[in-house]
C-alpha positions in Angstrom: 94.4 122.0 64.2 95.9 119.9 66.9 96.6 121.0 70.5 99.5 123.5 70.5 102.5 123.0 72.7 101.9 126.3 74.4 98.3 125.4 75.3 99.3 121.9 76.4 102.0 123.4 78.7 99.4 125.7 80.2 97.0 122.9 80.8 99.6 120.5 82.3 101.3 123.1 84.5 98.0 124.5 85.9 96.7 121.0 86.5 99.8 120.4 88.4 98.8 123.2 90.8 95.3 122.1 91.2 92.8 119.5 90.0 89.2 120.4 89.6 85.9 118.5 90.0 83.1 119.6 87.7 80.6 122.0 89.0 78.5 122.4 85.9 80.8 125.0 84.3 82.9 124.6 81.1 82.5 123.1 77.7 81.8 119.9 75.9 84.0 117.4 77.8 81.9 114.9 79.7 81.9 113.0 82.9 79.5 110.9 84.9 79.3 110.4 88.7 79.0 112.9 91.5 81.2 111.4 94.3 84.2 113.6 93.6 85.7 111.1 91.2 83.9 111.4 87.9 84.1 108.9 85.0 85.3 110.8 81.9 83.3 110.1 78.7 84.0 110.7 75.0 83.5 114.5 74.3 81.1 115.6 71.6 83.9 117.3 69.7 86.3 114.4 69.7 88.8 114.3 66.8 88.6 111.7 64.1 91.9 109.8 64.1 93.7 108.9 60.9 97.3 108.4 59.6 97.8 112.2 59.5 97.1 112.9 63.1 97.5 109.6 65.0 101.1 110.2 66.2 100.4 113.9 67.2 97.3 112.9 69.2 99.2 110.1 70.8 102.1 112.3 71.8 99.7 114.9 73.2 97.7 112.3 75.2 100.8 110.6 76.7 102.2 114.0 77.6 99.3 114.5 79.9 99.9 111.1 81.6 103.5 112.1 81.7 106.7 110.5 82.9 107.3 109.4 86.4 110.2 111.7 87.4 109.9 113.2 90.9 109.0 116.8 91.1 110.4 118.5 94.3 108.4 121.7 93.9 105.6 122.1 91.4 105.7 125.9 91.1 109.2 125.7 89.5 108.2 122.9 87.0 107.1 124.1 83.6 105.2 120.9 82.7 104.8 118.4 85.5 102.8 115.3 84.6 99.6 114.0 86.1 101.4 111.3 87.9 103.8 113.8 89.4 100.9 115.9 90.4 99.3 113.0 92.2 102.3 112.4 94.3 102.8 116.1 95.1 99.4 117.7 95.4 98.8 116.6 99.0 102.1 118.0 100.2 101.5 121.2 98.4 98.1 121.9 99.7 98.2 120.1 103.1 101.7 121.1 104.3 103.0 124.1 102.4 99.9 126.2 102.4 98.0 125.3 105.6 97.9 127.9 108.3 96.9 125.6 111.2 98.7 122.6 112.7 95.3 121.0 113.6 94.4 117.8 111.8 90.7 118.6 112.1 88.7 119.3 108.9 89.1 122.9 107.9 88.8 125.3 105.0 91.4 127.7 103.7 91.7 130.4 101.1 94.7 129.4 98.9 94.2 132.0 96.2 97.6 133.7 96.9 100.2 132.5 94.3 97.5 130.9 92.2 94.8 133.4 91.3 95.6 137.1 90.4 91.8 137.7 90.7 89.1 135.2 91.6 89.4 132.6 94.4 90.7 129.2 95.2 89.4 127.5 98.3 90.7 124.2 99.9 88.8 121.9 102.3 90.9 119.2 103.8 91.5 116.9 106.8 94.0 114.4 108.0 93.7 111.2 110.0 96.8 109.3 110.9 98.5 108.4 107.6 95.6 109.4 105.4 94.5 112.7 103.9 91.5 113.8 101.9 90.1 117.1 100.6 88.9 119.2 97.7 89.8 122.4 96.0 87.3 124.8 94.4 88.1 127.5 91.9 85.8 130.4 91.1 86.9 132.6 88.1 90.5 132.1 89.0 92.5 134.3 86.6 96.0 132.9 86.6 97.2 135.3 83.9 96.2 138.6 85.5 94.7 139.9 82.2 91.7 137.6 81.8 93.3 135.4 79.1 93.5 132.3 81.3 90.5 131.8 83.7 89.7 128.6 85.6 86.5 127.3 87.2 85.9 123.9 88.8 86.7 121.6 91.7 88.7 118.5 92.4 88.7 115.9 95.2 91.4 113.6 96.4 92.1 110.8 98.9 95.6 109.7 99.9 97.1 107.1 102.3 100.6 106.1 103.3 102.0 103.2 105.2 104.8 104.6 107.3 106.4 101.2 107.8 106.3 99.7 104.2 106.3 103.2 102.5 103.5 101.9 100.2 101.1 104.7 99.2 97.9 105.2 97.2 96.4 108.3 95.7 93.0 108.8 94.1 92.3 112.2 92.5 89.5 113.2 90.2 87.6 116.1 88.9 87.0 118.5 86.0 88.8 121.7 84.9 87.1 124.4 82.9 89.6 126.7 81.4 89.1 129.8 79.2 92.4 130.3 77.3 92.3 133.3 74.9 89.6 132.2 72.4 89.5 128.6 73.5 87.1 127.1 76.1 88.8 123.9 77.2 87.4 121.2 79.5 89.4 118.4 81.2 87.7 115.6 83.1 90.1 113.2 84.9 90.1 110.2 87.3 93.5 109.0 88.4 94.3 106.1 90.8 97.9 105.7 91.6 99.8 103.4 93.9 103.5 103.0 94.6 106.3 102.8 97.1 108.3 105.8 98.2 111.2 103.5 99.1 111.7 101.5 95.9 110.3 104.1 93.6 107.9 101.6 92.1 104.7 103.3 90.7 101.6 102.2 88.9 98.8 104.4 87.5 95.3 103.8 86.1 93.9 107.0 84.5 90.9 108.0 82.5 91.0 111.4 81.0 89.0 113.5 78.5 89.9 116.7 76.7 87.5 118.9 74.8 87.3 122.4 73.4 90.3 122.5 71.2 89.5 122.0 67.5 90.5 118.6 66.1 92.2 117.6 69.4 89.4 116.2 71.6 89.7 112.6 72.9 89.0 110.2 75.7 92.0 108.3 77.2 91.6 105.1 79.2 94.0 102.6 80.7 93.9 99.1 79.4 97.0 98.0 81.3 98.5 99.9 84.3 101.0 102.6 83.3 103.8 101.3 85.5 107.5 101.8 86.1 109.9 103.3 88.5 110.6 107.0 89.3 114.3 106.5 88.7 114.0 104.9 85.2 110.7 105.7 83.7 107.7 103.8 82.3 108.4 100.2 81.7 104.9 98.7 81.1 101.4 99.7 80.2 98.8 100.2 77.5 96.5 103.1 76.8 93.5 103.3 74.6 92.4 106.7 73.2 89.0 107.1 71.7 88.0 109.6 69.0 85.0 110.2 66.8 83.5 107.8 64.2 84.7 104.8 66.2 88.4 105.6 65.7 90.9 104.6 68.3 94.6 104.7 69.1 96.3 102.0 71.1 99.6 102.9 72.8 101.6 100.0 74.1 104.9 100.3 76.0 107.6 98.3 74.3 110.6 99.5 76.3 111.5 102.2 78.9 109.7 105.3 77.8 109.1 103.9 74.3 105.7 102.8 72.9 104.1 101.6 69.7 101.1 103.5 68.4 98.4 101.5 66.6 95.5 103.1 64.7 92.0 101.8 64.3 90.4 104.0 61.6 86.9 102.9 62.5 87.1 99.4 61.1 87.6 97.7 64.5 91.1 96.6 63.6 94.3 98.1 65.0 97.2 98.6 62.5 100.7 99.8 63.4 101.1 103.5 62.8 104.3 104.8 64.5 106.6 104.8 67.5 106.8 107.4 70.3 109.6 107.8 72.7 111.1 109.9 75.5 107.7 110.5 77.1 
């Protein structure tokens, strides 16, 4: 089966609240590097792509990368995208939840509003127009009944030019999620830049998903996923890797519209379908 809409919504909405850096917990999704920004790798349970699942996998993968609409408050958004999270996570953690006005490095318990049981701990510091930090989750039960439990850690660095309004945001980590009978692992590394004045935005993301039968994949950016927050994605190309050397190529052809090309393992991409409104 492919990843269900309900599970995808859970994954995206929780990832919007917090990114996690791998701490050795979770399932088959892989990542290398230990500097807080891991490099995702092809999971052992990656799906094999063919004409029957290519479009569905492409839609699921792009839904994680998401549109570039601005999110004012993540807790009221049912499925914010990774790009939206990148622009919002620093504000959510650094400003809305901090209990001290000091810019010195500090640690806070941010479990309230995120974990019914278990813990979430943030470490962060500010310096001028830059921010950096990490968030660690330990058996964070967001459902209250043990059906959705999170472990992991994420790190981020953000900077902003107050004059030009240019910004950059780097976030990476791994999320291990137990959802009912599924054990899902996400490993992500996202580098985004943009301008808060013009709305221009450009993202390079690598992302792996594992633990859901017939839905695992590794997503990479071949050409920056770029556009404007007021209109949508206008340019970019993603490559999604599956098992047995199968691949999908998603190429933006118009605003929030893209062609999906399938490589069935032969090494040659062939047009499969079109996706839109992503």
